[in-house]
C-alpha positions in Angstrom: 70.3 44.5 -7.2 67.4 43.1 -10.4 67.1 42.1 -13.2 70.0 39.7 -14.3 71.2 39.8 -17.0 69.2 42.9 -18.2 65.3 43.3 -18.6 65.3 46.8 -20.4 65.1 45.5 -23.9 61.6 42.9 -22.7 58.7 43.9 -24.5 56.2 42.1 -22.1 55.8 42.0 -18.3 56.6 39.1 -16.5 54.2 39.5 -14.1 51.6 38.1 -17.0 53.5 36.9 -19.5 57.0 35.0 -20.6 59.5 38.0 -22.0 61.9 37.6 -25.0 65.0 39.2 -25.6 66.7 39.0 -28.9 70.3 40.6 -27.8 73.6 39.3 -29.1 76.3 38.5 -26.3 78.2 41.6 -27.3 75.1 44.3 -27.1 74.4 42.6 -23.8 78.4 42.5 -22.4 78.3 45.7 -23.5 75.2 48.0 -22.6 73.3 45.7 -19.6 75.8 44.2 -17.9 77.5 46.9 -17.6 75.4 48.1 -14.3 75.8 44.8 -12.9 80.0 44.5 -13.0 80.2 48.0 -11.3 77.9 46.8 -8.4 79.9 43.5 -8.1 83.2 45.3 -8.5 81.9 47.7 -5.4 80.6 45.0 -3.4 76.9 44.5 -3.9 75.5 41.3 -1.8 72.8 40.4 -4.2 71.2 39.8 -6.9 67.8 38.8 -8.8 67.9 37.4 -12.2 65.0 37.5 -14.9 61.8 35.6 -16.0 63.5 35.9 -19.9 64.0 34.3 -22.8 67.1 35.9 -24.5 66.8 33.7 -27.8 69.7 35.0 -29.0 72.5 34.0 -27.3 74.8 30.9 -28.8 75.3 28.4 -25.9 71.8 28.8 -23.7 68.9 26.9 -24.0 65.5 28.4 -24.5 64.3 28.9 -21.4 64.0 31.8 -19.0 67.2 32.8 -17.4 65.9 31.8 -14.3 66.3 28.3 -15.4 69.6 28.8 -16.9 72.8 27.3 -15.6 75.2 28.9 -18.2 73.7 32.5 -17.3 72.9 32.1 -13.6 76.1 30.2 -12.3 78.4 30.5 -16.1 78.2 34.0 -16.2 76.9 35.9 -13.0 78.5 33.1 -10.6 81.7 32.5 -12.4 82.9 34.9 -15.3 81.7 38.3 -13.4 82.9 36.4 -9.7 79.7 37.3 -8.1 80.2 35.5 -4.4 76.9 36.9 -3.1 73.4 35.6 -2.7 71.7 34.9 -6.1 67.9 35.4 -5.7 65.1 34.6 -7.7 62.4 36.4 -9.1 58.7 35.0 -8.1 57.9 32.1 -9.0 54.5 32.8 -8.4 54.3 35.1 -11.3 52.5 34.2 -15.0 56.0 34.0 -17.0 56.5 30.8 -14.8 53.2 29.2 -13.6 51.4 30.0 -17.6 54.0 28.0 -19.2 56.2 25.6 -16.5 54.6 22.7 -13.7 55.7 24.5 -10.6 57.4 21.6 -8.9 59.6 21.5 -11.9 60.1 25.0 -11.9 61.4 25.1 -8.5 63.7 22.4 -9.1 65.4 24.1 -12.4 65.6 27.4 -10.5 68.0 25.6 -8.1 69.8 23.9 -10.7 70.7 26.7 -12.3 72.6 28.3 -9.4 70.3 30.2 -7.4 70.3 30.7 -3.7 67.2 31.7 -2.7 63.9 30.8 -4.4 61.0 33.4 -3.7 57.4 32.2 -3.6 56.1 35.2 -2.3 52.2 35.1 -1.1 51.3 31.1 -1.7 51.8 29.3 1.3 50.4 26.3 -0.1 53.0 26.8 -3.1 56.0 27.6 -0.4 55.1 24.0 1.3 55.3 22.0 -2.1 58.6 23.5 -3.3 60.0 22.5 0.0 58.8 19.3 -0.6 60.1 19.3 -4.4 63.2 20.7 -3.3 63.3 17.8 -0.9 62.7 14.8 -3.2 65.6 16.6 -5.5 67.8 16.3 -2.9 67.2 13.2 -2.0 67.3 11.8 -5.3 70.7 13.6 -6.3 73.4 14.3 -3.5 75.1 16.9 -5.6 71.9 19.7 -4.8 72.3 18.9 -1.3 75.9 20.3 -1.4 75.1 23.1 -3.4 72.5 24.1 -0.6 75.3 23.8 1.6 77.2 26.1 -0.1 74.0 28.5 -0.3 73.7 28.5 2.9 77.5 29.8 3.6 76.1 32.6 1.4 72.9 33.0 2.9 75.2 33.4 6.1 77.1 36.1 5.0 74.6 37.9 3.9 73.0 37.6 7.2 76.2 38.5 9.1 76.4 41.8 6.6 73.2 43.2 7.3 72.8 42.7 11.2 76.6 44.2 11.4 75.7 47.6 9.8 72.4 48.4 11.0 71.5 51.9 11.8 70.7 52.8 15.2 69.8 56.2 14.4 66.0 55.4 12.7 65.0 59.2 13.0 68.2 60.9 11.1 68.3 57.7 8.5 64.7 58.3 7.6 65.8 62.2 7.5 68.8 61.4 5.5 66.1 59.4 3.1 63.2 62.0 3.1 65.9 64.5 1.8 67.1 62.3 -1.2 63.5 61.6 -2.0 62.8 65.2 -2.0 66.1 66.4 -4.4 65.3 63.0 -7.0 61.5 64.5 -6.9 62.6 67.7 -7.8 65.6 67.6 -10.4 62.8 65.7 -11.9 60.7 68.5 -12.8 61.5 70.8 -15.3 60.3 74.4 -14.8 59.9 76.2 -17.9 58.6 79.2 -17.3 57.9 81.6 -14.3 59.5 81.1 -10.2 57.1 78.9 -9.1 58.3 76.8 -6.2 59.6 73.0 -6.9 57.4 70.9 -5.8 54.2 73.2 -7.1 51.4 73.3 -5.1 48.4 74.0 -6.7 45.8 75.8 -4.7 41.9 74.6 -5.4 41.2 76.9 -7.9 44.2 75.9 -10.6 44.4 73.3 -12.9 47.3 70.4 -13.4 47.2 69.3 -16.6 49.4 65.8 -16.9 50.6 63.9 -19.7 50.0 60.5 -19.2 51.9 57.3 -21.3 49.2 55.1 -22.9 51.3 52.2 -22.5 48.2 50.1 -24.6 50.4 49.3 -26.9 52.4 47.0 -25.1 51.7 43.1 -25.2 50.9 43.2 -21.1 50.5 46.0 -18.3 50.9 45.7 -14.8 47.5 47.0 -13.2 47.2 50.6 -12.4 48.7 51.7 -15.9 45.6 51.0 -17.7 44.1 54.2 -19.9 41.1 53.6 -18.0 40.1 55.7 -14.8 41.6 53.0 -12.8 45.3 54.6 -13.8 47.4 55.2 -11.0 48.6 58.7 -11.7 45.0 59.6 -12.4 44.5 58.5 -9.3 47.1 59.9 -7.3 46.6 63.1 -8.8 42.6 63.1 -7.9 43.6 62.6 -4.0 46.6 64.6 -3.5 45.1 67.7 -5.4 41.8 69.9 -5.1 41.7 71.3 -7.8 40.8 70.4 -11.7 42.8 67.8 -13.2 42.9 67.6 -17.2 44.9 64.4 -18.4 46.1 63.5 -21.9 47.3 60.1 -23.2 50.6 59.9 -25.1 51.7 57.5 -26.6 55.5 55.9 -26.3 56.5 57.4 -29.0 54.3 61.2 -29.5 53.4 62.5 -33.0 54.3 65.9 -34.1 50.0 66.4 -33.7 50.2 65.3 -29.9 53.3 67.5 -29.2 51.6 70.3 -30.9 47.9 68.8 -29.1 50.4 68.8 -25.3 51.5 72.4 -26.2 48.3 73.9 -26.5 47.0 72.3 -23.8 49.4 74.0 -21.2 49.5 77.3 -22.8 46.4 77.6 -21.7 47.3 77.1 -18.1 49.9 79.7 -18.2 
């Protein structure tokens, strides 16, 4: 489960920049921590933290949750009683690499209370992280003791995963496909007619797609651009042979945008 303690208020993408969330403890506790409490209560085995600075929390240093012992150990491990494996988010993301020395980030992440430090693609950085942790253990034996506790939690997670393997792969895949189809069908609202869902337009039909314009955000991931590289446009072009018309709509649509979309949609009815 991710990203602890809640990333929904962030306006920046941590892949590229360091987000900041200005929430009080009451707001965080009453809204954003609720799903974590419920999942922990129901036995979730792993939680991933977030590369987000929670700048309005008294007693929390001005650092990403990744480095915050108050949030990771104090809140997640002790206050919420989570006894599973705590993962960091990828330390190769821009939120970390643009602002913190890599070797220092690795050690700070461990100090905060994580069991597993994720470095997802760069082998040399993985080797560097291992050396940094080795050096840290030689200088501070308490780090090594913490690692032993982490190994126990990781082993429990491994045992759990091996004990709950699905042997009927075909039935499992079928159940997943059925669930995915159900979710897709329920995400569509049919305004008029009795068209089958999911809709399967023919080569003579036109699809009108309203795509959220994310360019107002401070940073966005590749594929969400407003240009031809937008992944929604590319997917529609790949999947359907008919004409495709797209309009970018702001995240908070104006009345003018709503009226324009309505007119365009009526042309296709």
